[in-house]
C-alpha positions in Angstrom: -9.9 9.4 -62.2 -11.8 6.9 -60.3 -10.4 6.1 -56.8 -7.8 3.2 -56.4 -10.4 0.9 -55.1 -12.6 1.5 -58.2 -9.8 1.1 -60.5 -8.9 -2.2 -59.1 -12.4 -3.6 -59.6 -12.5 -2.2 -63.1 -9.2 -3.7 -63.9 -10.1 -7.1 -62.4 -13.6 -7.0 -64.5 -12.0 -6.0 -67.7 -9.2 -8.5 -67.5 -11.5 -11.5 -66.6 -13.9 -10.3 -69.2 -11.2 -10.6 -72.0 -8.9 -13.2 -70.6 -11.0 -15.4 -68.3 -10.2 -16.5 -64.7 -6.9 -18.5 -65.4 -5.3 -15.6 -67.4 -5.4 -13.2 -64.5 -3.0 -12.6 -61.5 -3.2 -9.8 -59.0 -0.1 -8.5 -60.6 -1.9 -8.1 -63.9 -4.9 -6.4 -62.1 -2.2 -4.1 -60.5 -0.7 -3.2 -63.7 -4.2 -2.5 -65.4 -5.4 -0.4 -62.5 -1.9 1.4 -62.4 -1.4 0.8 -58.7 1.3 -1.4 -56.7 0.4 -5.0 -56.4 0.4 -4.6 -52.5 -2.1 -1.8 -52.8 -4.8 -4.6 -54.0 -4.3 -6.5 -50.6 -5.1 -3.1 -48.6 -8.6 -3.5 -50.1 -8.8 -7.3 -50.8 -7.8 -10.3 -48.9 -7.0 -12.4 -52.0 -8.0 -12.9 -55.8 -11.2 -14.8 -54.8 -12.5 -11.8 -52.4 -11.7 -9.3 -55.3 -13.5 -11.4 -57.8 -16.5 -12.0 -55.5 -16.4 -8.1 -54.8 -16.5 -7.2 -58.5 -19.4 -9.7 -59.0 -21.5 -8.3 -56.3 -20.8 -4.8 -56.7 -21.6 -5.0 -60.4 -25.0 -6.7 -59.5 -25.7 -3.9 -57.4 -24.8 -1.3 -59.9 -27.1 -3.0 -62.5 -29.9 -3.3 -60.3 -29.7 0.4 -59.5 -29.5 1.0 -63.0 -32.5 -1.1 -64.0 -34.9 0.3 -61.3 -33.9 4.1 -61.9 -37.0 5.9 -62.5 -39.5 3.1 -62.2 -42.6 4.4 -60.7 -44.7 1.8 -59.1 -47.6 4.0 -59.7 -47.5 4.0 -63.4 -49.4 1.5 -65.6 -47.6 -1.8 -66.0 -46.4 -1.2 -69.5 -44.8 2.1 -68.6 -42.9 0.4 -65.6 -41.9 -2.4 -68.2 -40.8 0.2 -70.7 -38.7 1.8 -68.1 -37.0 -1.4 -66.8 -36.5 -2.7 -70.5 -34.8 0.6 -71.6 -32.8 1.1 -68.5 -31.7 -2.7 -69.2 -30.6 -2.1 -72.5 -28.8 1.1 -71.8 -26.8 -0.3 -69.0 -25.9 -3.1 -71.0 -24.8 -1.0 -73.9 -22.5 1.0 -71.6 -21.1 -1.9 -69.9 -19.8 -4.6 -72.2 -17.2 -5.8 -69.9 -20.0 -6.7 -67.1 -21.6 -9.1 -69.6 -18.4 -10.9 -70.6 -17.3 -11.0 -66.9 -20.6 -12.4 -65.7 -20.3 -15.3 -68.1 -16.7 -15.9 -66.9 -17.9 -15.8 -63.1 -20.9 -17.9 -63.6 -18.6 -20.7 -65.3 -16.2 -20.3 -62.6 -15.8 -22.5 -59.1 -16.7 -19.2 -57.2 -20.1 -19.3 -58.7 -22.7 -20.7 -56.2 -26.5 -21.0 -56.9 -27.4 -20.4 -53.5 -25.3 -17.3 -53.2 -26.6 -15.9 -56.6 -30.2 -16.5 -55.3 -29.4 -14.5 -52.2 -28.0 -11.7 -54.4 -31.0 -11.6 -56.7 -33.1 -11.5 -53.7 -31.1 -8.5 -52.3 -30.7 -6.6 -55.5 -33.3 -7.6 -58.1 -36.4 -8.1 -55.5 -38.4 -5.1 -57.0 -37.9 -6.5 -60.4 -39.1 -10.0 -59.6 -42.0 -8.2 -57.6 -43.0 -6.4 -60.6 -43.2 -9.8 -62.6 -45.0 -11.5 -59.7 -47.6 -8.8 -59.5 -48.3 -8.9 -63.1 -48.6 -12.7 -63.0 -50.9 -12.6 -60.1 -53.2 -10.0 -61.9 -53.5 -12.3 -64.9 -51.6 -9.9 -66.9 -48.4 -12.1 -67.6 -48.1 -15.8 -68.4 -48.5 -18.2 -65.6 -44.8 -18.7 -65.1 -42.5 -17.9 -62.0 -41.4 -14.4 -61.7 -37.6 -15.2 -62.6 -38.7 -16.8 -65.9 -40.7 -14.0 -66.9 -37.8 -11.6 -66.2 -35.5 -14.0 -68.0 -37.8 -13.9 -71.0 -38.3 -10.2 -71.0 -34.8 -8.9 -70.2 -32.2 -11.5 -70.1 -32.2 -11.7 -74.1 -30.9 -8.3 -74.1 -27.5 -9.6 -72.9 -26.7 -11.5 -75.9 -28.2 -9.0 -78.1 -26.1 -6.4 -76.7 -23.1 -8.6 -77.0 -23.5 -9.2 -80.6 -24.3 -5.7 -81.3 -21.0 -4.6 -79.4 -18.9 -7.1 -81.6 -20.7 -5.8 -84.7 -22.3 -9.0 -85.3 -26.0 -7.2 -85.2 -27.0 -3.6 -86.3 -29.4 -2.1 -83.7 -30.9 1.3 -83.7 -33.7 3.0 -81.7 -36.6 1.4 -84.2 -35.3 -2.0 -83.8 -34.9 -1.3 -79.9 -38.6 -0.3 -79.8 -39.7 -3.3 -81.8 -37.6 -5.6 -79.5 -39.2 -4.0 -76.4 -42.7 -4.8 -77.9 -41.7 -8.2 -78.5 -40.3 -8.7 -75.0 -43.7 -7.3 -73.7 -45.6 -9.7 -75.9 -43.6 -12.6 -74.7 -44.6 -12.3 -71.2 -48.4 -11.2 -71.9 -50.9 -13.7 -71.2 -52.9 -14.3 -74.4 
């Protein structure tokens, strides 16, 4: 079983994902995590610090998952394939992170400046990949964050719809989607 701190983070993420920010109290988080309410305050100053921590730790976790096995010495398409598949598998395995992210970004806690700092901290190698492809003339002449959006962000909506049963996806479709994402960013 995960340690208490991780159980608290998981509980907060799950509750926010399914109830929204207003529907979650520290007491509910404690119940979901199977800890005493006071235990939460041993790890987090208040609800805001707990929720900010969930957000940042999930971004860090996502960046590590996304970059796993990416070898910058490999050809560009091979690097892209690994990035795309890592993103897909992370999202399929972590449905609550998507729902939490939507809630967080719609909340008063969200700050564009803070998000830019976290993107720089955790996703810099991803942005560098897209920037290098653009500078080499391989990718469309768009800023790296937009290239990343075209190539990877659509997976969030697709995996949400798949998890809810709205779309039936399989490995053959995933390959076609990956090729479509690759073609979306290629300079033609």
